[in-house]
C-alpha positions in Angstrom: 81.0 108.2 66.6 77.2 108.0 66.8 77.4 104.2 66.8 79.9 104.4 69.7 77.6 106.7 71.6 74.8 104.1 71.1 77.0 101.4 72.5 78.1 103.7 75.4 74.5 104.6 76.2 74.9 108.4 76.2 74.3 111.0 73.5 76.7 113.9 74.1 75.3 117.5 74.1 78.9 118.6 73.9 80.6 116.1 71.5 83.9 117.9 71.9 84.2 116.3 75.3 83.9 112.9 73.8 86.5 113.7 71.2 88.9 114.9 73.9 88.3 111.7 75.9 89.2 109.7 72.9 92.4 111.6 72.1 95.5 109.6 73.1 98.6 111.6 74.2 100.3 110.5 71.0 97.8 112.6 69.1 97.7 115.6 71.4 98.9 119.2 70.7 98.3 122.6 72.1 95.2 123.0 70.1 94.1 119.4 70.7 94.7 118.3 74.3 94.9 114.6 75.2 92.6 112.7 77.5 94.9 112.6 80.5 93.2 115.3 82.6 89.8 113.6 81.9 91.3 110.3 82.9 92.2 111.7 86.3 88.6 112.9 86.9 87.0 109.8 85.4 88.9 107.6 87.8 87.4 109.5 90.8 83.9 109.4 89.4 84.2 105.7 88.7 85.5 105.1 92.2 82.6 106.9 93.8 79.9 105.1 91.7 81.4 101.7 92.3 81.9 102.3 96.0 78.3 103.3 96.3 77.2 100.2 94.3 79.0 97.6 96.3 78.0 99.4 99.6 74.3 99.3 98.7 74.5 95.8 97.2 75.2 94.1 100.6 74.1 96.1 103.6 75.6 93.6 106.0 79.1 93.2 104.4 82.1 94.4 106.5 84.7 96.7 105.1 87.0 93.7 104.6 84.4 92.1 102.4 83.6 95.2 100.4 87.1 96.3 99.6 88.1 93.3 97.5 84.9 93.6 95.4 85.5 97.3 95.0 89.2 96.8 94.0 88.2 94.1 91.4 85.7 96.4 89.8 87.8 99.6 89.5 91.2 98.2 88.5 92.6 99.0 85.1 92.0 95.5 83.8 88.3 95.7 84.4 88.1 99.2 82.8 89.9 97.7 79.8 87.5 94.8 79.6 84.5 97.2 79.6 86.2 99.3 76.9 86.7 96.2 74.7 83.0 95.2 75.2 81.9 98.6 73.7 84.5 98.8 71.0 86.3 101.8 72.5 89.6 100.9 71.0 88.1 101.3 67.5 87.4 105.0 68.0 90.4 106.2 70.0 92.5 108.7 68.1 96.1 107.4 68.0 99.2 108.4 66.2 100.3 106.1 63.3 103.3 104.8 65.3 101.1 104.0 68.3 98.6 102.1 66.0 101.5 100.2 64.4 102.7 99.1 67.8 99.3 97.6 68.7 98.0 100.6 70.6 94.3 99.9 70.1 94.7 96.6 72.1 96.9 97.9 74.9 95.4 97.4 78.4 96.6 100.7 79.8 95.4 102.7 76.8 91.9 101.1 77.0 91.6 101.5 80.7 92.7 105.1 80.6 90.4 106.0 77.8 87.4 104.3 79.5 88.0 106.5 82.6 88.3 109.6 80.4 85.0 108.8 78.7 83.3 108.5 82.1 84.7 112.0 83.0 83.4 113.3 79.6 79.9 112.1 80.5 80.1 113.6 83.9 81.1 117.0 82.5 78.5 116.8 79.7 75.5 115.8 81.8 76.4 115.5 85.5 76.9 112.7 88.0 73.6 111.0 87.5 74.2 110.5 83.9 77.7 109.2 84.6 76.4 106.9 87.3 73.7 105.5 84.9 76.3 104.6 82.3 78.8 103.1 84.7 76.0 100.9 86.4 74.8 99.8 83.0 78.2 98.9 81.6 79.5 97.4 84.9 76.2 95.8 85.9 76.9 92.2 85.3 80.3 92.6 86.9 78.9 94.2 90.0 76.4 91.4 90.4 79.1 88.8 90.1 81.7 90.5 92.3 80.9 88.5 95.3 83.2 85.8 96.8 84.7 85.0 93.4 85.8 88.6 92.9 88.0 88.4 96.0 91.6 89.0 95.2 92.7 85.5 94.1 96.2 85.9 95.6 94.8 86.9 99.0 92.3 84.0 98.9 95.1 81.5 98.0 97.3 82.8 100.8 94.4 82.5 103.3 93.8 78.9 102.0 97.5 78.0 102.6 97.8 79.6 106.0 94.6 78.0 107.2 96.4 74.6 106.5 99.7 75.6 108.2 101.5 76.3 104.9 103.8 79.2 104.1 102.4 81.8 101.7 102.4 80.9 98.0 105.3 81.7 95.8 105.0 83.2 92.3 107.7 82.3 89.8 108.1 83.8 86.4 108.4 80.9 84.0 108.6 82.8 80.7 108.1 86.1 79.0 107.3 86.4 75.3 106.0 88.9 72.8 107.4 92.4 71.9 108.3 94.9 74.6 105.2 97.0 74.0 102.9 94.0 74.5 104.6 91.4 76.7 103.0 88.1 77.8 104.1 86.7 81.1 103.8 83.0 82.2 103.7 82.7 86.0 103.5 79.6 88.2 101.8 79.8 91.6 103.4 77.3 93.9 102.3 76.0 97.3 104.5 74.4 100.0 102.9 71.0 99.5 104.0 71.0 95.8 100.6 72.0 94.3 101.0 74.5 91.4 99.3 76.0 88.4 100.5 78.2 85.6 98.8 81.1 83.8 99.6 83.8 81.3 98.8 87.5 81.3 99.7 90.8 79.8 101.3 91.9 83.1 102.9 90.1 86.0 100.1 91.0 88.3 97.5 89.7 85.8 99.3 86.5 85.3 99.8 86.0 89.1 96.1 86.6 89.7 95.2 84.1 87.0 97.6 81.5 88.3 96.3 81.9 91.8 92.7 81.6 90.6 93.5 78.5 88.6 95.2 76.8 91.6 92.3 77.8 93.9 89.8 76.3 91.4 91.7 73.0 91.4 92.0 72.9 95.1 88.3 73.5 95.7 87.1 70.7 93.4 
């Protein structure tokens, strides 16, 4: 746990808060509550910190430019990516059945636990401490969340409409893997026949990846 605190960048004065943040619902009991309430609070703390960060990062950006950057930084997939970077999945307390079903790698579990940990820091040491941790862990992502962080599906739709084409279509080509960890293959298709395929752990993720791949090809 101390090694995780070091990776996180915060030493808890009340370690019971961290333990609760790392307790998955599958391990909860009346005496050992899960991290769900903390997840609710952490989501709001994260939203505030990221909204402030993108607002300050570009004093001239309009709301329509800020919103895609903000959305890209607070979505569950990004929280899960940050969680993986600090090895959060290794320390979450899961039931045996949840572990056997690949729980430590699940996107939703990682994203939820990351938000709960942010709430635990907030309750342990206040908003400034939580802000410092979020900005440190999200730092490179915030810096890179410019034009390329724009919602790829929106960007592809704008590209198509600017050229008189109908909005892109997204077709599910295949679904593989077990029910608890499916992998979707989605093809983004334009009216002129251009298309690209991508895979993801959710339809939304695969659609975004396919749209981004097609945009990258069209812009070459």
